[in-house]
A tleap script that builds the chain and sets N, CA, C and O, in Angstrom:
source leaprc.protein.ff14SB
mol = sequence {
  NMET VAL ASP ILE ARG LYS SER PRO ALA GLN
  ASP VAL TYR ASP ARG TYR PHE LYS LEU SER
  LYS GLN LEU LYS TYR GLU THR TYR ASP TYR
  LEU PRO ALA SER ASN GLU LYS VAL LYS TYR
  PRO PHE VAL VAL LEU SER GLY ILE GLU ASP
  ASN LYS GLY ASN THR LYS THR GLU LEU THR
  GLY SER ILE VAL LEU THR ILE ASP CYS TRP
  GLY THR PRO LYS GLN ARG LEU ILE ILE SER
  GLU MET VAL GLU ARG PHE PHE ASN ALA SER
  ILE GLY ARG VAL HIE THR GLU ASN TYR LEU
  PHE TYR GLY ASN ALA GLN GLN GLN SER THR
  ARG ILE LEU ILE ASP THR SER VAL PRO ASN
  SER THR LEU LEU HIE GLY ILE VAL THR VAL
  GLU LEU GLN ILE CGLN
}
set mol.1.N position { -76.338 73.389 -46.831 }
set mol.1.CA position { -75.706 73.422 -45.372 }
set mol.1.C position { -76.258 71.937 -44.771 }
set mol.1.O position { -77.383 71.482 -44.980 }
set mol.2.N position { -75.329 71.378 -44.077 }
set mol.2.CA position { -75.426 69.824 -43.921 }
set mol.2.C position { -76.188 69.795 -42.042 }
set mol.2.O position { -75.618 70.463 -41.179 }
set mol.3.N position { -77.247 69.096 -41.744 }
set mol.3.CA position { -77.625 69.344 -41.102 }
set mol.3.C position { -77.239 68.322 -39.785 }
set mol.3.O position { -77.798 67.229 -39.875 }
set mol.4.N position { -76.540 68.463 -38.807 }
set mol.4.CA position { -76.263 68.221 -37.996 }
set mol.4.C position { -76.835 67.567 -36.661 }
set mol.4.O position { -77.216 68.415 -35.853 }
set mol.5.N position { -76.985 66.191 -36.237 }
set mol.5.CA position { -77.738 65.834 -35.125 }
set mol.5.C position { -76.975 65.839 -34.046 }
set mol.5.O position { -75.746 65.903 -34.054 }
set mol.6.N position { -77.983 65.743 -32.679 }
set mol.6.CA position { -76.571 65.005 -31.769 }
set mol.6.C position { -76.006 63.810 -32.037 }
set mol.6.O position { -76.305 62.997 -32.912 }
set mol.7.N position { -75.116 63.769 -31.163 }
set mol.7.CA position { -74.339 62.372 -31.039 }
set mol.7.C position { -75.425 61.014 -30.302 }
set mol.7.O position { -75.940 61.185 -29.198 }
set mol.8.N position { -75.569 60.145 -30.841 }
set mol.8.CA position { -75.968 58.830 -29.682 }
set mol.8.C position { -75.692 59.238 -28.214 }
set mol.8.O position { -76.535 59.269 -27.317 }
set mol.9.N position { -74.565 59.502 -28.127 }
set mol.9.CA position { -74.153 59.311 -26.727 }
set mol.9.C position { -74.747 60.745 -26.293 }
set mol.9.O position { -75.092 60.770 -25.112 }
set mol.10.N position { -74.879 61.576 -26.788 }
set mol.10.CA position { -74.804 63.476 -26.185 }
set mol.10.C position { -76.657 63.186 -26.118 }
set mol.10.O position { -77.212 63.750 -25.175 }
set mol.11.N position { -77.577 62.342 -27.079 }
set mol.11.CA position { -78.917 62.679 -26.944 }
set mol.11.C position { -79.008 61.533 -25.380 }
set mol.11.O position { -79.561 61.965 -24.368 }
set mol.12.N position { -78.517 60.384 -25.402 }
set mol.12.CA position { -78.738 59.857 -23.747 }
set mol.12.C position { -78.860 60.926 -22.545 }
set mol.12.O position { -79.754 61.309 -21.790 }
set mol.13.N position { -77.185 61.273 -22.808 }
set mol.13.CA position { -76.893 62.168 -21.991 }
set mol.13.C position { -77.892 62.804 -21.185 }
set mol.13.O position { -77.997 62.727 -19.961 }
set mol.14.N position { -78.872 63.664 -22.265 }
set mol.14.CA position { -79.358 64.619 -22.198 }
set mol.14.C position { -80.695 64.133 -21.511 }
set mol.14.O position { -81.053 64.489 -20.388 }
set mol.15.N position { -81.382 63.272 -22.338 }
set mol.15.CA position { -82.394 61.979 -22.137 }
set mol.15.C position { -82.338 62.204 -20.466 }
set mol.15.O position { -83.217 62.923 -19.991 }
set mol.16.N position { -81.079 61.465 -19.324 }
set mol.16.CA position { -81.187 61.204 -17.978 }
set mol.16.C position { -80.790 62.169 -17.374 }
set mol.16.O position { -80.711 61.836 -16.191 }
set mol.17.N position { -80.305 63.815 -17.585 }
set mol.17.CA position { -79.932 64.736 -16.869 }
set mol.17.C position { -81.527 65.474 -17.124 }
set mol.17.O position { -81.994 66.054 -16.144 }
set mol.18.N position { -82.164 65.464 -18.110 }
set mol.18.CA position { -83.888 65.737 -18.007 }
set mol.18.C position { -84.459 64.781 -16.804 }
set mol.18.O position { -84.662 65.111 -15.636 }
set mol.19.N position { -84.617 63.775 -17.291 }
set mol.19.CA position { -84.976 62.810 -16.453 }
set mol.19.C position { -85.086 63.047 -14.402 }
set mol.19.O position { -85.873 62.976 -13.458 }
set mol.20.N position { -83.897 63.299 -14.697 }
set mol.20.CA position { -83.101 63.993 -13.649 }
set mol.20.C position { -84.074 64.913 -12.488 }
set mol.20.O position { -84.656 64.922 -11.403 }
set mol.21.N position { -83.676 65.685 -13.792 }
set mol.21.CA position { -84.324 67.152 -13.109 }
set mol.21.C position { -85.908 66.892 -12.929 }
set mol.21.O position { -86.450 67.214 -11.871 }
set mol.22.N position { -86.674 66.276 -14.032 }
set mol.22.CA position { -88.209 66.192 -13.463 }
set mol.22.C position { -88.234 65.279 -12.768 }
set mol.22.O position { -89.422 64.957 -12.794 }
set mol.23.N position { -87.431 64.202 -11.759 }
set mol.23.CA position { -87.371 63.434 -10.562 }
set mol.23.C position { -87.426 64.479 -9.613 }
set mol.23.O position { -87.457 64.053 -8.459 }
set mol.24.N position { -87.449 65.771 -9.729 }
set mol.24.CA position { -86.989 67.283 -8.853 }
set mol.24.C position { -85.215 66.770 -7.798 }
set mol.24.O position { -84.781 67.170 -6.717 }
set mol.25.N position { -84.736 65.876 -8.696 }
set mol.25.CA position { -83.417 65.871 -7.837 }
set mol.25.C position { -82.170 66.828 -8.573 }
set mol.25.O position { -81.902 67.075 -9.749 }
set mol.26.N position { -81.689 67.143 -7.544 }
set mol.26.CA position { -80.543 68.157 -7.306 }
set mol.26.C position { -79.343 67.461 -8.385 }
set mol.26.O position { -78.692 66.487 -8.006 }
set mol.27.N position { -79.146 68.027 -9.662 }
set mol.27.CA position { -78.354 67.101 -10.708 }
set mol.27.C position { -77.162 67.671 -11.302 }
set mol.27.O position { -77.407 68.875 -11.228 }
set mol.28.N position { -76.196 67.573 -11.763 }
set mol.28.CA position { -75.107 68.078 -11.910 }
set mol.28.C position { -74.659 66.989 -12.595 }
set mol.28.O position { -74.932 65.796 -12.459 }
set mol.29.N position { -73.345 68.020 -13.963 }
set mol.29.CA position { -72.664 67.160 -14.669 }
set mol.29.C position { -71.113 67.300 -14.152 }
set mol.29.O position { -70.125 67.133 -14.867 }
set mol.30.N position { -71.109 67.603 -12.915 }
set mol.30.CA position { -69.777 67.248 -12.340 }
set mol.30.C position { -69.697 67.174 -10.885 }
set mol.30.O position { -70.363 67.905 -10.152 }
set mol.31.N position { -68.605 65.992 -10.335 }
set mol.31.CA position { -68.827 66.070 -8.760 }
set mol.31.C position { -68.339 67.385 -7.875 }
set mol.31.O position { -67.254 67.930 -7.671 }
set mol.32.N position { -69.509 67.578 -7.519 }
set mol.32.CA position { -68.979 68.961 -6.365 }
set mol.32.C position { -67.937 68.838 -5.545 }
set mol.32.O position { -67.630 67.712 -5.154 }
set mol.33.N position { -67.397 69.674 -5.243 }
set mol.33.CA position { -65.877 69.690 -4.689 }
set mol.33.C position { -66.834 69.725 -3.308 }
set mol.33.O position { -67.994 70.117 -3.175 }
set mol.34.N position { -65.780 69.092 -2.214 }
set mol.34.CA position { -66.330 69.026 -0.721 }
set mol.34.C position { -66.709 70.397 -0.247 }
set mol.34.O position { -67.507 70.586 0.672 }
set mol.35.N position { -66.274 71.073 -0.725 }
set mol.35.CA position { -66.315 72.744 -0.078 }
set mol.35.C position { -67.553 73.467 -0.746 }
set mol.35.O position { -68.244 74.317 -0.184 }
set mol.36.N position { -67.685 73.102 -1.743 }
set mol.36.CA position { -69.287 73.194 -2.091 }
set mol.36.C position { -70.661 73.339 -1.469 }
set mol.36.O position { -70.931 72.199 -1.090 }
set mol.37.N position { -71.491 73.996 -1.219 }
set mol.37.CA position { -72.699 73.637 -0.317 }
set mol.37.C position { -73.517 73.279 -1.301 }
set mol.37.O position { -74.065 74.069 -2.070 }
set mol.38.N position { -73.640 71.938 -1.312 }
set mol.38.CA position { -74.556 71.328 -1.901 }
set mol.38.C position { -75.461 69.960 -0.597 }
set mol.38.O position { -75.105 69.294 0.375 }
set mol.39.N position { -76.708 70.170 -1.384 }
set mol.39.CA position { -77.399 69.545 -0.341 }
set mol.39.C position { -77.483 67.745 -0.544 }
set mol.39.O position { -77.272 67.242 -1.648 }
set mol.40.N position { -77.735 67.113 0.375 }
set mol.40.CA position { -78.076 65.300 -0.151 }
set mol.40.C position { -79.460 65.530 0.027 }
set mol.40.O position { -80.071 66.419 0.620 }
set mol.41.N position { -79.886 64.365 -0.725 }
set mol.41.CA position { -79.367 63.429 -2.053 }
set mol.41.C position { -79.288 64.367 -3.214 }
set mol.41.O position { -80.028 65.340 -3.355 }
set mol.42.N position { -78.330 64.004 -4.044 }
set mol.42.CA position { -78.106 64.956 -5.602 }
set mol.42.C position { -77.842 63.658 -6.182 }
set mol.42.O position { -77.929 62.601 -5.558 }
set mol.43.N position { -77.492 63.784 -7.488 }
set mol.43.CA position { -77.753 63.478 -8.242 }
set mol.43.C position { -75.930 63.785 -9.495 }
set mol.43.O position { -75.512 64.938 -9.387 }
set mol.44.N position { -75.323 63.132 -10.187 }
set mol.44.CA position { -73.954 63.185 -10.921 }
set mol.44.C position { -74.313 62.240 -12.006 }
set mol.44.O position { -74.824 61.134 -11.826 }
set mol.45.N position { -73.960 62.842 -13.299 }
set mol.45.CA position { -74.251 61.584 -14.177 }
set mol.45.C position { -72.699 62.186 -14.758 }
set mol.45.O position { -72.369 63.351 -14.978 }
set mol.46.N position { -72.014 61.078 -14.888 }
set mol.46.CA position { -70.845 60.898 -14.296 }
set mol.46.C position { -69.698 60.702 -15.623 }
set mol.46.O position { -68.727 61.397 -15.924 }
set mol.47.N position { -70.314 59.327 -16.323 }
set mol.47.CA position { -69.437 59.107 -17.169 }
set mol.47.C position { -69.868 58.641 -18.161 }
set mol.47.O position { -70.486 57.610 -17.898 }
set mol.48.N position { -69.859 58.963 -19.588 }
set mol.48.CA position { -70.576 57.980 -20.852 }
set mol.48.C position { -69.704 57.383 -21.888 }
set mol.48.O position { -68.783 57.970 -22.456 }
set mol.49.N position { -70.142 55.966 -22.112 }
set mol.49.CA position { -69.063 55.963 -23.007 }
set mol.49.C position { -69.825 54.868 -24.537 }
set mol.49.O position { -70.627 53.934 -24.534 }
set mol.50.N position { -69.227 55.444 -25.447 }
set mol.50.CA position { -69.827 55.637 -26.828 }
set mol.50.C position { -69.096 54.000 -27.670 }
set mol.50.O position { -68.120 53.812 -28.397 }
set mol.51.N position { -69.987 53.242 -27.193 }
set mol.51.CA position { -69.590 51.646 -28.945 }
set mol.51.C position { -70.441 52.016 -29.618 }
set mol.51.O position { -71.298 51.149 -29.446 }
set mol.52.N position { -70.901 52.837 -30.409 }
set mol.52.CA position { -71.043 52.743 -31.778 }
set mol.52.C position { -69.991 52.240 -33.013 }
set mol.52.O position { -68.811 52.467 -33.279 }
set mol.53.N position { -70.960 51.517 -33.551 }
set mol.53.CA position { -70.309 50.770 -35.168 }
set mol.53.C position { -71.274 51.406 -36.235 }
set mol.53.O position { -72.112 52.269 -35.977 }
set mol.54.N position { -71.095 50.993 -37.161 }
set mol.54.CA position { -71.729 52.043 -38.147 }
set mol.54.C position { -71.715 50.773 -39.234 }
set mol.54.O position { -70.852 49.906 -39.099 }
set mol.55.N position { -72.584 50.696 -40.195 }
set mol.55.CA position { -72.699 49.707 -41.030 }
set mol.55.C position { -72.876 50.662 -42.569 }
set mol.55.O position { -72.534 51.844 -42.531 }
set mol.56.N position { -73.356 50.141 -43.726 }
set mol.56.CA position { -73.520 50.907 -45.003 }
set mol.56.C position { -74.650 51.847 -44.652 }
set mol.56.O position { -74.608 53.037 -44.967 }
set mol.57.N position { -75.571 51.353 -44.055 }
set mol.57.CA position { -77.322 52.044 -44.243 }
set mol.57.C position { -77.068 51.976 -42.279 }
set mol.57.O position { -78.255 51.946 -41.954 }
set mol.58.N position { -76.781 51.963 -41.790 }
set mol.58.CA position { -77.444 51.522 -40.302 }
set mol.58.C position { -76.088 52.484 -39.472 }
set mol.58.O position { -74.940 52.737 -39.838 }
set mol.59.N position { -76.713 52.769 -38.467 }
set mol.59.CA position { -75.870 52.731 -37.260 }
set mol.59.C position { -76.710 52.014 -36.112 }
set mol.59.O position { -77.869 51.939 -35.701 }
set mol.60.N position { -75.216 51.449 -35.794 }
set mol.60.CA position { -75.110 50.126 -34.815 }
set mol.60.C position { -74.380 50.741 -32.590 }
set mol.60.O position { -73.860 51.784 -32.191 }
set mol.61.N position { -74.705 49.643 -31.964 }
set mol.61.CA position { -73.750 49.572 -31.277 }
set mol.61.C position { -74.633 49.902 -29.602 }
set mol.61.O position { -75.820 49.590 -29.503 }
set mol.62.N position { -74.130 50.330 -28.802 }
set mol.62.CA position { -74.652 50.603 -27.467 }
set mol.62.C position { -73.502 51.773 -26.787 }
set mol.62.O position { -72.309 52.004 -26.981 }
set mol.63.N position { -74.640 52.387 -25.837 }
set mol.63.CA position { -73.998 54.138 -25.367 }
set mol.63.C position { -73.982 53.068 -23.805 }
set mol.63.O position { -74.560 51.984 -23.722 }
set mol.64.N position { -73.370 53.565 -22.966 }
set mol.64.CA position { -73.111 53.060 -21.531 }
set mol.64.C position { -72.900 54.368 -20.518 }
set mol.64.O position { -71.946 55.138 -20.411 }
set mol.65.N position { -74.307 54.302 -19.749 }
set mol.65.CA position { -74.032 55.956 -18.730 }
set mol.65.C position { -74.132 54.910 -17.394 }
set mol.65.O position { -74.708 53.861 -17.106 }
set mol.66.N position { -73.010 56.068 -16.643 }
set mol.66.CA position { -73.156 55.526 -15.705 }
set mol.66.C position { -73.647 56.827 -14.822 }
set mol.66.O position { -73.033 57.883 -14.977 }
set mol.67.N position { -74.738 56.761 -13.906 }
set mol.67.CA position { -75.017 57.870 -13.139 }
set mol.67.C position { -74.786 57.583 -11.375 }
set mol.67.O position { -74.552 56.468 -10.909 }
set mol.68.N position { -74.904 58.755 -10.620 }
set mol.68.CA position { -74.387 58.501 -9.339 }
set mol.68.C position { -75.006 58.525 -8.283 }
set mol.68.O position { -74.181 59.131 -7.600 }
set mol.69.N position { -75.938 58.302 -7.541 }
set mol.69.CA position { -76.691 59.003 -6.885 }
set mol.69.C position { -75.559 59.077 -4.806 }
set mol.69.O position { -74.776 58.401 -4.139 }
set mol.70.N position { -76.045 59.917 -4.774 }
set mol.70.CA position { -75.182 60.558 -3.338 }
set mol.70.C position { -76.190 61.074 -2.448 }
set mol.70.O position { -77.163 61.802 -2.645 }
set mol.71.N position { -75.680 60.474 -1.337 }
set mol.71.CA position { -76.662 60.882 0.084 }
set mol.71.C position { -75.653 60.351 1.242 }
set mol.71.O position { -74.546 59.813 1.227 }
set mol.72.N position { -76.648 60.798 2.347 }
set mol.72.CA position { -76.614 60.690 3.515 }
set mol.72.C position { -76.575 58.943 4.253 }
set mol.72.O position { -77.308 58.117 3.709 }
set mol.73.N position { -75.866 58.568 5.245 }
set mol.73.CA position { -76.553 57.021 5.555 }
set mol.73.C position { -78.175 56.951 5.884 }
set mol.73.O position { -78.925 55.983 5.757 }
set mol.74.N position { -78.523 58.499 6.419 }
set mol.74.CA position { -80.116 58.472 6.895 }
set mol.74.C position { -80.721 58.032 5.887 }
set mol.74.O position { -81.730 57.352 5.700 }
set mol.75.N position { -79.786 58.631 5.122 }
set mol.75.CA position { -81.219 58.383 3.287 }
set mol.75.C position { -80.949 57.626 2.234 }
set mol.75.O position { -80.693 57.992 1.087 }
set mol.76.N position { -81.065 55.814 2.973 }
set mol.76.CA position { -80.664 54.792 2.663 }
set mol.76.C position { -81.653 55.108 1.414 }
set mol.76.O position { -81.321 55.438 0.276 }
set mol.77.N position { -82.783 54.943 1.866 }
set mol.77.CA position { -84.315 54.768 1.142 }
set mol.77.C position { -84.189 55.432 0.085 }
set mol.77.O position { -84.085 54.940 -1.038 }
set mol.78.N position { -84.188 56.710 0.379 }
set mol.78.CA position { -84.106 57.469 -0.354 }
set mol.78.C position { -82.999 57.239 -1.531 }
set mol.78.O position { -83.465 57.157 -2.668 }
set mol.79.N position { -81.999 57.159 -1.429 }
set mol.79.CA position { -80.841 56.490 -2.372 }
set mol.79.C position { -81.332 55.557 -3.113 }
set mol.79.O position { -81.325 55.734 -4.331 }
set mol.80.N position { -82.008 54.044 -2.425 }
set mol.80.CA position { -82.308 52.858 -3.137 }
set mol.80.C position { -83.939 53.383 -4.066 }
set mol.80.O position { -84.247 52.783 -5.096 }
set mol.81.N position { -84.474 54.077 -3.733 }
set mol.81.CA position { -85.819 54.791 -4.605 }
set mol.81.C position { -85.241 54.888 -6.110 }
set mol.81.O position { -85.554 54.358 -7.176 }
set mol.82.N position { -84.040 56.009 -5.614 }
set mol.82.CA position { -83.584 57.014 -6.818 }
set mol.82.C position { -82.778 55.913 -7.928 }
set mol.82.O position { -82.408 55.949 -9.102 }
set mol.83.N position { -82.758 55.030 -6.902 }
set mol.83.CA position { -81.366 53.678 -8.393 }
set mol.83.C position { -82.569 53.558 -8.567 }
set mol.83.O position { -83.077 54.647 -8.833 }
set mol.84.N position { -83.248 52.766 -8.543 }
set mol.84.CA position { -84.576 51.818 -8.708 }
set mol.84.C position { -84.951 52.729 -10.173 }
set mol.84.O position { -84.694 52.127 -11.216 }
set mol.85.N position { -85.373 53.735 -10.271 }
set mol.85.CA position { -86.088 54.656 -10.809 }
set mol.85.C position { -85.024 54.664 -11.868 }
set mol.85.O position { -85.360 54.277 -12.988 }
set mol.86.N position { -84.235 54.910 -11.741 }
set mol.86.CA position { -82.980 55.292 -13.441 }
set mol.86.C position { -83.069 53.831 -13.849 }
set mol.86.O position { -83.229 53.501 -15.024 }
set mol.87.N position { -82.936 52.765 -12.618 }
set mol.87.CA position { -82.789 51.612 -13.542 }
set mol.87.C position { -84.169 50.892 -14.304 }
set mol.87.O position { -83.944 50.242 -15.324 }
set mol.88.N position { -85.319 50.984 -13.907 }
set mol.88.CA position { -86.822 51.040 -14.232 }
set mol.88.C position { -86.832 51.938 -16.081 }
set mol.88.O position { -87.319 51.556 -17.145 }
set mol.89.N position { -85.947 53.382 -15.656 }
set mol.89.CA position { -86.218 53.696 -16.734 }
set mol.89.C position { -85.665 53.362 -17.642 }
set mol.89.O position { -86.110 53.833 -18.689 }
set mol.90.N position { -84.375 52.358 -17.777 }
set mol.90.CA position { -83.565 51.951 -18.741 }
set mol.90.C position { -84.406 50.530 -19.367 }
set mol.90.O position { -84.038 49.653 -20.149 }
set mol.91.N position { -85.146 50.663 -18.943 }
set mol.91.CA position { -85.522 48.860 -19.766 }
set mol.91.C position { -86.406 49.315 -20.666 }
set mol.91.O position { -87.037 50.372 -20.676 }
set mol.92.N position { -86.388 48.103 -21.686 }
set mol.92.CA position { -87.288 48.412 -23.199 }
set mol.92.C position { -87.378 49.424 -23.874 }
set mol.92.O position { -86.381 50.113 -23.660 }
set mol.93.N position { -88.055 49.897 -24.591 }
set mol.93.CA position { -87.654 51.338 -25.386 }
set mol.93.C position { -87.610 52.496 -24.822 }
set mol.93.O position { -88.494 52.940 -24.090 }
set mol.94.N position { -86.396 53.162 -25.176 }
set mol.94.CA position { -85.745 54.269 -24.777 }
set mol.94.C position { -85.755 55.561 -25.731 }
set mol.94.O position { -84.583 55.866 -25.952 }
set mol.95.N position { -86.508 56.299 -26.279 }
set mol.95.CA position { -86.321 57.327 -27.020 }
set mol.95.C position { -85.818 58.469 -26.450 }
set mol.95.O position { -86.027 58.967 -25.344 }
set mol.96.N position { -85.053 58.847 -27.462 }
set mol.96.CA position { -84.277 60.122 -27.127 }
set mol.96.C position { -84.447 61.452 -28.229 }
set mol.96.O position { -84.553 61.123 -29.410 }
set mol.97.N position { -84.464 62.235 -28.062 }
set mol.97.CA position { -84.674 63.791 -29.104 }
set mol.97.C position { -84.371 63.242 -30.677 }
set mol.97.O position { -84.918 63.862 -31.589 }
set mol.98.N position { -83.471 62.041 -31.019 }
set mol.98.CA position { -83.200 61.803 -32.230 }
set mol.98.C position { -82.726 60.496 -32.011 }
set mol.98.O position { -81.797 60.331 -32.801 }
set mol.99.N position { -82.895 59.511 -31.350 }
set mol.99.CA position { -82.559 58.336 -32.337 }
set mol.99.C position { -83.701 57.287 -30.925 }
set mol.99.O position { -84.414 57.793 -30.058 }
set mol.100.N position { -83.451 55.703 -31.209 }
set mol.100.CA position { -84.394 54.707 -30.128 }
set mol.100.C position { -83.801 53.864 -29.900 }
set mol.100.O position { -83.413 53.233 -30.883 }
set mol.101.N position { -83.472 53.463 -28.821 }
set mol.101.CA position { -82.417 52.502 -27.975 }
set mol.101.C position { -83.633 51.542 -27.416 }
set mol.101.O position { -84.830 51.822 -27.358 }
set mol.102.N position { -83.030 50.439 -27.056 }
set mol.102.CA position { -83.555 49.628 -25.940 }
set mol.102.C position { -82.755 49.036 -24.924 }
set mol.102.O position { -81.648 48.587 -25.222 }
set mol.103.N position { -83.112 48.992 -23.953 }
set mol.103.CA position { -82.362 48.342 -22.269 }
set mol.103.C position { -83.120 46.933 -22.275 }
set mol.103.O position { -84.322 46.667 -22.263 }
set mol.104.N position { -82.240 46.314 -22.294 }
set mol.104.CA position { -82.274 44.839 -21.833 }
set mol.104.C position { -82.289 44.924 -20.543 }
set mol.104.O position { -81.140 45.137 -20.156 }
set mol.105.N position { -83.480 44.824 -19.154 }
set mol.105.CA position { -82.626 44.237 -18.120 }
set mol.105.C position { -81.732 43.982 -17.122 }
set mol.105.O position { -81.638 44.409 -15.971 }
set mol.106.N position { -80.939 43.028 -17.921 }
set mol.106.CA position { -80.095 42.183 -17.405 }
set mol.106.C position { -78.598 42.578 -18.253 }
set mol.106.O position { -77.650 41.799 -18.162 }
set mol.107.N position { -78.492 43.800 -19.043 }
set mol.107.CA position { -77.804 44.920 -18.949 }
set mol.107.C position { -77.511 46.110 -18.055 }
set mol.107.O position { -76.418 46.678 -18.049 }
set mol.108.N position { -78.411 46.412 -17.396 }
set mol.108.CA position { -78.177 47.076 -16.453 }
set mol.108.C position { -77.763 46.499 -14.974 }
set mol.108.O position { -78.070 45.450 -14.409 }
set mol.109.N position { -76.743 47.873 -14.478 }
set mol.109.CA position { -76.556 47.568 -13.141 }
set mol.109.C position { -76.544 48.250 -11.958 }
set mol.109.O position { -76.121 49.402 -12.052 }
set mol.110.N position { -76.879 47.885 -10.874 }
set mol.110.CA position { -77.186 48.679 -9.753 }
set mol.110.C position { -76.141 48.463 -8.376 }
set mol.110.O position { -75.959 47.277 -8.101 }
set mol.111.N position { -75.543 49.312 -7.617 }
set mol.111.CA position { -74.744 49.100 -6.657 }
set mol.111.C position { -74.892 50.462 -5.342 }
set mol.111.O position { -74.590 51.628 -5.598 }
set mol.112.N position { -75.280 50.117 -4.304 }
set mol.112.CA position { -74.829 51.313 -3.270 }
set mol.112.C position { -73.666 50.907 -2.416 }
set mol.112.O position { -73.550 49.841 -1.811 }
set mol.113.N position { -73.114 51.561 -2.439 }
set mol.113.CA position { -71.574 51.358 -1.619 }
set mol.113.C position { -71.604 52.230 -0.412 }
set mol.113.O position { -72.610 52.923 -0.257 }
set mol.114.N position { -70.202 52.325 0.868 }
set mol.114.CA position { -70.380 53.152 1.798 }
set mol.114.C position { -69.218 54.088 1.561 }
set mol.114.O position { -68.058 53.681 1.505 }
set mol.115.N position { -69.632 55.607 1.395 }
set mol.115.CA position { -68.305 56.278 0.956 }
set mol.115.C position { -67.635 57.007 2.173 }
set mol.115.O position { -68.254 57.768 2.918 }
set mol.116.N position { -66.485 56.738 2.280 }
set mol.116.CA position { -65.447 57.407 3.315 }
set mol.116.C position { -64.417 58.336 2.898 }
set mol.116.O position { -63.595 58.792 3.693 }
set mol.117.N position { -64.459 58.740 1.173 }
set mol.117.CA position { -63.236 59.566 0.439 }
set mol.117.C position { -63.549 61.150 1.353 }
set mol.117.O position { -62.566 61.891 1.368 }
set mol.118.N position { -64.641 61.612 1.985 }
set mol.118.CA position { -64.588 62.646 2.063 }
set mol.118.C position { -64.448 62.642 3.720 }
set mol.118.O position { -65.047 61.991 4.576 }
set mol.119.N position { -63.359 63.686 3.808 }
set mol.119.CA position { -62.534 63.317 5.383 }
set mol.119.C position { -64.202 63.959 6.593 }
set mol.119.O position { -64.994 64.885 6.419 }
set mol.120.N position { -64.116 63.186 7.421 }
set mol.120.CA position { -65.051 63.403 8.877 }
set mol.120.C position { -66.348 62.616 7.861 }
set mol.120.O position { -67.317 63.365 7.736 }
set mol.121.N position { -66.444 61.763 7.410 }
set mol.121.CA position { -67.994 62.150 6.659 }
set mol.121.C position { -68.322 60.447 5.963 }
set mol.121.O position { -67.601 59.705 5.296 }
set mol.122.N position { -69.472 60.318 6.385 }
set mol.122.CA position { -69.737 58.755 5.660 }
set mol.122.C position { -70.869 58.934 4.684 }
set mol.122.O position { -71.817 59.588 5.118 }
set mol.123.N position { -70.979 58.382 3.176 }
set mol.123.CA position { -71.929 58.671 2.944 }
set mol.123.C position { -72.849 57.910 1.546 }
set mol.123.O position { -72.249 57.886 0.471 }
set mol.124.N position { -73.689 57.557 1.578 }
set mol.124.CA position { -73.976 56.388 1.100 }
set mol.124.C position { -73.932 57.256 -0.943 }
set mol.124.O position { -74.179 58.354 -1.442 }
set mol.125.N position { -73.397 55.689 -1.495 }
set mol.125.CA position { -73.349 56.095 -3.200 }
set mol.125.C position { -73.985 55.003 -3.904 }
set mol.125.O position { -73.638 53.822 -3.931 }
set mol.126.N position { -74.705 55.415 -4.319 }
set mol.126.CA position { -75.497 54.398 -5.532 }
set mol.126.C position { -75.131 54.532 -6.935 }
set mol.126.O position { -75.105 55.603 -7.541 }
set mol.127.N position { -74.950 53.802 -7.243 }
set mol.127.CA position { -74.909 53.561 -8.845 }
set mol.127.C position { -75.305 53.404 -9.972 }
set mol.127.O position { -75.687 52.263 -9.713 }
set mol.128.N position { -75.630 53.541 -11.260 }
set mol.128.CA position { -76.729 53.150 -11.584 }
set mol.128.C position { -75.208 52.775 -13.117 }
set mol.128.O position { -74.269 53.538 -13.347 }
set mol.129.N position { -75.417 51.775 -13.666 }
set mol.129.CA position { -75.227 51.820 -15.339 }
set mol.129.C position { -76.170 51.089 -15.878 }
set mol.129.O position { -76.805 50.041 -15.764 }
set mol.130.N position { -75.959 52.467 -16.796 }
set mol.130.CA position { -77.030 51.856 -17.681 }
set mol.130.C position { -76.653 51.838 -19.329 }
set mol.130.O position { -75.882 52.696 -19.761 }
set mol.131.N position { -77.299 50.703 -20.330 }
set mol.131.CA position { -76.422 50.262 -21.240 }
set mol.131.C position { -77.611 50.290 -22.159 }
set mol.131.O position { -78.635 49.631 -21.979 }
set mol.132.N position { -77.395 51.075 -23.116 }
set mol.132.CA position { -78.358 51.091 -24.364 }
set mol.132.C position { -77.845 50.678 -25.342 }
set mol.132.O position { -76.681 50.889 -25.683 }
set mol.133.N position { -79.115 49.674 -26.235 }
set mol.133.CA position { -78.505 49.151 -27.670 }
set mol.133.C position { -79.268 49.995 -28.208 }
set mol.133.O position { -80.466 50.056 -27.929 }
set mol.134.N position { -78.340 51.227 -29.561 }
set mol.134.CA position { -79.024 51.514 -30.455 }
set mol.134.C position { -79.809 50.684 -31.384 }
set mol.134.O position { -79.350 49.566 -31.619 }
set mol.135.N position { -80.949 51.040 -31.973 }
set mol.135.CA position { -81.964 50.339 -33.040 }
set mol.135.C position { -81.911 50.836 -33.976 }
set mol.135.O position { -82.605 50.454 -34.918 }
savepdb mol mol.pdb
quit
């Protein structure tokens, strides 16, 4: 029987989901609908891109994960801190359950935007883009 381990993308996703929970953030794998009763701030792991390549003897490439932090305008400091924690957790050696990655500071990005897409509300939307090179 062949032992199949998680893909690098799933390993990265699981690591950041667990990290978010360890930081005591409400964490979702989907964006809750506006009629769902969710408490701000919260985190959504919204997208993952698998850019891996293979050689004859090793796995190469990168994994790109998008992490969204949502809050109210009064929570700007909290959203900023959340974004920075995910950014800092993505620099240097990153160990997952099955793989080793390296995150270069210049490959990570953060943004905080005003979002008015939900009727009658203004939200803060922090976005962290994490790019990790497979080692």
